[in-house]
N, C-alpha and C positions, 0 to 999 in steps of 0.2 A: 699477561696474555690470557689467562683463564678469565679474568674480570672482563676483558674486551669481548670474549666470546659470549659470556653471560649477558653482557649489555646488549649485544646484537640480538640474542634470543628474546630478551625483554622488549627491545624495540620492535621486533617482528610480531611479538604477541600483542603489543599495543596497536600496531598497524592492522592486524587482523581484527582486533576489537573495534577499531575505528571504522574499518570497512564494513563490519557487521552492523554497526549502528547506522551508518549511511544507507546500507541496504534496507534495513528495517524502515527507515524514514522514507526511502524511495518506494517501498512496497505500500506504505500507508498513503503517501501523497504524491507519488510519481505521476499520477494522471494529470496533475497540474502542468507538468512539462509538455504534455501533449498539446496544450493550447498553443504554445509557441513552436514546438518542434513535433509535428504530427508523426513523424517516423519513429519516435521513441515509443509509440504504442506497441510495437513488436518486441520491445525489450521489457516494457512494463507489464504487459499481460502475463507472460510466463513467470515473471518475478512475483507478481501479485498472487498468481495461482500457487506458486511454491510457498509463499508466506502463509496463505490461508490454509493450505494443506498441512503444513508443519503444525500450526496451532490446533486445527481440528483433529488431527491424528495423534498429537502428543509426541511427534518425532522430535529429535534434536538436530538442529542444523549442523552440517559437517564443519562449519567454521568454529563451532564451540569446542569440540575435542582438539582441533588443530591449535586453537589459542591455548587451551589448557596444557597441551604437550609442550608448546613453546615456553610457557611460563615455568613448567617443571625443568626444562632444559636450561633455563636461566637461573635455576636454583630457587625459584619462588614457589610458593604453595599454589597448587592448582585449585580448582574448585569442582564441586559436583553439580549436576543439573545442567540447565541450559543457560545461554547467554542472557536471555530475558530474566530468568529466575535469579541469576547472580547479580546483574547490573541494574536492570530496569524495575523488576518487581519490588526490591527494597525501597525504591523511590516512590513508585506508584501504589503498590499494594504491600505495605510492610509486613503483613501477616504471612506472606509466602505464596508461592504459586500452587494453585490447585487445578484440577481438571476443569472445574467450572470456570475459573478465571481464564484458562486457556481458551475455552469455548467463547467467552465474552470477548477476549482479544481478537480471536479469529472472526467472530461476528462483526466486531467493530471495524476491522479492516475491510471486510466484505461490504458493509453498509457505506462506509466512507467512499470506497472506490466505485460502487454502483451509483452513488449520488454524484460523484465527480464526473463519471462517464456520461451519466444522464445530462448533466449540465453542459458538457462538451458537445454532445449530440444536438441538444436544443440550440446552442449557440451556432453550431455549424449549419443547421437547417435554416436558421434565421438569416444567415449570410447568403444562402442559396436562393431563398424565396425573394422574388422581386417585390418591391414596395408597391402596395396598392393604394395610391393616394390620388 
C-alpha cells in the first residue's frame, strides 16, 4: 500500500512537470494557435504575460514547488531552483541559470511572441483588404 501511494505521488509530480512543460511551450509559441482559433488569444496573452514576468522578475512558478513537494511525498529527492533551472537549463545552458540567462529567456519569449502577433495581424489585415486588381 505504501508503494502505491508513493507511485501516485510520483505520477502526479510527473503530471505537473508535463503540464509545466506544455505551459512553457504554449507561452513561447501559443500565438500560432490564434491563427486557427482566434479566441485562444484571451488565454494566450495572460499566459504569455505571466511567463515573461516570471523570467524578468526571477520569480519561481508555483508549479515548481508543487512538483518538488509531490516528489518528496513520493520518497524521491526534490530539487532546488526553478523548473527551467532543473529540467531545461541543463539541456540548453549546461553551465546553469543566471540572472542574465533569465533575462535572455524572457526577452526571447517577448520577441518571439511580438513577431508572431505581428505576423497574425498582417495576415488578418490582408484578408480584410479587398484585392485591387
